[in-house]
Structure formats: C-alpha cells, structure tokens
C-alpha positions in Angstrom: 10.8 -33.6 -14.5 7.1 -32.0 -14.1 5.0 -31.7 -17.3 3.4 -28.3 -16.2 0.1 -29.4 -16.4 0.6 -31.8 -14.2 1.8 -28.5 -11.5 -1.7 -27.4 -10.4 -2.8 -30.6 -9.2 0.5 -31.1 -7.5 0.1 -27.8 -5.5 -3.8 -28.1 -4.9 -3.1 -31.5 -3.5 0.5 -30.0 -1.1 -1.9 -27.6 0.0 -4.9 -29.7 0.8 -2.4 -32.2 2.4 -1.1 -29.8 4.5 -3.9 -27.8 5.3 -5.8 -30.3 6.9 -3.3 -31.3 8.9 -2.7 -30.5 12.9 0.8 -29.6 12.2 2.8 -25.9 12.9 2.7 -25.9 8.9 -0.3 -26.4 8.4 -2.2 -24.4 11.3 0.1 -21.1 10.2 -0.9 -22.3 6.4 -4.7 -22.3 7.6 -4.4 -18.8 9.8 -2.4 -17.0 6.5 -5.5 -17.7 4.5 -7.3 -16.8 6.7 -5.6 -13.1 7.7 -5.7 -12.8 3.8 -9.3 -13.8 3.6 -10.8 -11.1 5.9 -7.6 -8.2 4.7 -9.1 -9.0 1.4 -13.2 -8.5 2.1 -12.3 -5.5 4.9 -10.7 -3.7 1.9 -13.5 -4.4 -0.2 -15.8 -2.9 2.1 -14.2 0.1 3.0 -13.8 0.4 -1.1 -17.3 -0.1 -0.7 -17.6 2.3 1.7 -16.1 5.0 0.8 -17.6 4.5 -2.6 -20.9 5.9 -0.9 -20.2 8.6 1.0 -18.3 9.8 -2.9 -22.7 10.2 -3.8 -23.4 11.5 0.4 -21.3 13.7 0.0 -19.9 17.0 -1.6 -17.0 15.7 -4.3 -15.4 18.7 -1.5 -16.0 17.3 2.2 -14.9 13.8 0.3 -11.2 14.9 -0.4 -11.1 16.8 3.3 -12.5 13.1 5.1 -10.0 11.3 2.3 -7.2 13.2 3.8 -8.5 12.6 7.6 -8.2 9.0 6.5 -5.0 9.1 5.0 -4.4 10.3 8.3 -6.0 8.7 10.8 -4.1 5.2 8.7 -0.9 6.3 9.2 -1.0 7.5 12.9 -2.4 3.5 12.7 0.9 1.6 10.9 3.2 4.0 13.2 1.6 2.5 16.3 1.4 -0.9 15.0 5.3 -0.8 13.7 5.8 -2.2 17.3 6.6 1.1 19.2 4.9 -0.5 22.0 7.0 -3.2 22.3 10.1 -1.8 22.0 9.1 0.6 25.0 8.4 -3.0 27.3 11.4 -4.3 26.5 13.7 -1.2 26.6 14.9 -0.8 30.4 14.1 3.1 30.3 10.6 2.1 29.3 9.1 3.7 32.6 10.3 7.1 32.3 7.4 9.1 31.2 9.5 11.5 28.7 10.3 8.6 26.9 7.1 7.4 26.6 5.8 10.7 25.7 8.8 10.6 22.7 7.9 7.2 21.6 
C-alpha cells in the first residue's frame, strides 16, 4: 500500500504522462483542463465586471441589471439543454408548430 505522502507524486506523474500522450484519454484530459481553466477565467472576469457595474451604477439599477443578466443566463441554459438537437432528431422537427413549441 502506498504511503499517503507518495500519493500526490504518483498522481502528478500519472497525470503528466497521460496529458503528454497523444492518446484519446490524454487529449480529453488536456481539453477538459483548457475548458475548466477558461470557465474559471470567464467567471473571474464576469465577477470583475459586476463589481465595476456596482460602483458605476446606482444600486437600484444594478439590481435591475442583475435580474436581466440572470434571465439571460436562464435562457442560455435552456437553449444549451439539447432542445436544438432534439428538434434535429425528431421526425416532426421540420413542422413549424413543433419548432415554435420547442
């Protein structure tokens, strides 16, 4: 059994070996790392933007803006849930009424 002090080094070696390989697992790991890092940077920039808006706008206007941004995020999440893909795969996907309902 590995000592607890050896686990981080083994994990670091395994991840480094996997990330540097040209295998599918390595490419997935690298892509996931890029995606996670980019998402983190996006959230930090979004937070900074909101702090700047808080200083520039009147607090009541900032509250309204927060509600509008939240509603826009809800719409974005709903659009990314696969509705578009479901329309493409459904036999009724070309019908106008079906598309409007989706």
